[in-house]
N, C-alpha and C positions, 0 to 999 in steps of 0.2 A: 595213794590216789594216782600216782604217776606210773605205776606198774600195770602191765597187761597180764592178766591171768590166762592160763592155758585154755580155759573154757571159752575165752573171747578171742582167741588167736586162731590162725589157720582157717580164716573165713574167705580170703580172696587171694588173687594172684600177686598182689603187691606184698602181702605178708610172706608168701612163699619166696618171692624174689629177694626179700630182705634177708632171709635165713640163708639162701643160696649165696648171696653176696658175703655174708659173714663167714662162709666156708672159705672163700677166696681171701678174705681179710685175715683169717687165721693162718693161711699159708704165707701171706705177705708179712706177717708179724715177725719182728726181729728175733724173738726167741726161736721160732720155728726155723727160720733161715740159719740162725747160728748153730742150732743142733744139726741140721742137714750138712752144713759146712764141716762141723767137727766130726761127724760120723763118716764123712767121705775124705776130705782133704787132710784133716789132722791125722788120720790113721794111715795115710799114704806116705810115700817118701818125698812128697812135694813140700812138706813142712819139716823144718829142722830146728834144732835147739839153737838159740841165739840170745842176744840181750833182750830182756823183756821190760818194757815200760809199763808199770802197773796202771798208769792213767789211760793208756790206749790199748791195752791188751784185749784181744778178742775173747779170750777165756780167762778164767781165774789164774793169775800169774803164779800163784803158789801151787796150784794143781797141774799146771801145764807140763813141767818137767816130768812128773809122774806119768801123765797121760802119754807123753812122747815115748816113754820107756815101756808102754803097754800095761802099766799098772793102773787100771781103771777100777775105781771103787764105787759102790752105790751112792755114796755121798758126793761124788764129783758132779760138776755141772753137766758133763757130757752124758750122764746117765739119767737125765730128766726127760721123760717121755710125754710129759703133760701137754705140751703144745700140739703134739701129733694126735693124742687121744681126744683133745678138745675138738680138733677138726673132724676126726672120725665120728665123734658123737653128733656134731652138727650135721654131717652128711646122713648119718643114721636117722636123725630126727626128721630131715626133709623126706627121706625115703619112707618113713613111717606115716607122716601126716599129709604130705602133699596130694596123694591120691584122693583123699576126702575132699580136697579143695576143688578138684576137677568136677565133682558132683555139685558143689555149692555155688561156684562162680562161673557163670556162662562165658565170661571173658577169658577164662583159663581153660584151655581145651586140652584134649588128650595129646595132641601133637606137641604142644609146648611142654607138657609134662614128660613126654618121651625124651626130649632133648635134655631136660634138666635131670631126669633120672640117670641118663648116661653120664652126665657131668658128675653127679654125686658118686656113682660107682667108680668113676675114673679118679676123682680126688681121693676117695677112700682107699683105692688100690695103691695110689702113689704113696700115701702115708704108710700103709702096711709094707710096701716094697722097701722103704727106708728102714722101717723097724726090723723086718726080717733080715735084710741084708746086714744090718749092723748088730743085731742081738740074737738072731736065729729064732729061738722059741719065745713067742710073745703072746699075750692074751689076744684072742680074736673075738671081737664084739661086733655084732651086726644089728643089735637092737639099741634104740636110744635109751639113755639114762635120763628119765624124766622126773623121778622123785626118789626118795630115800629107800623105797621098798626093794629096789634092785640090789642084788648081791654084787658088791664091788670087788670081791676077791675072786677074780676070774682066773682059772689056771692057764698056764702057757699052753699054746697049741703047737702041734708039729708044724714046722715051716712048710713042708711040702703040701700039707692039707690046706694051709692058709693060702698059699700061692695058687694051688689048683682051684680053690673056690673063687678066688679073685679073677682068674682067667675065665672061668665059666661065666661069671657075671658080666665081665667085659665083652665076651663073645655074644652073650644074649642081648645086650643092650648097645 
């Protein structure tokens, strides 16, 4: 009874705003920030091996020495893309459904949607920038995952094609 079904959502500006806010919340999430930090600073020469306190370690203290040596395995914390793809999916969902709300809600106009669309493309591009910079070939998804009918095994895309598409979208909006 407490859940909102998809058919009853995307009716007004407030609902669009709540999902847009969730995109920013996803970026502010500790796991997203941790991954961004590990993919950048941890791989640079700004972080060196030293004593590790397992109670305060930023990353798994057992995996850290291996990571600092460049031995990164799919099972390591650093290889978890889920927080980035969660934000990407939220952005894709707004881009998919919000245009319908412009037609339904007179308080939500084309101008407001224009700005939010630009925000969604920008946040999605930021996520893909981190992914491509860190892993090169990544799955490029531009449609929302709404139900289980979608194929979750998306092949990795060429990094140049991903970045070129992102630049085109950013220039357009």
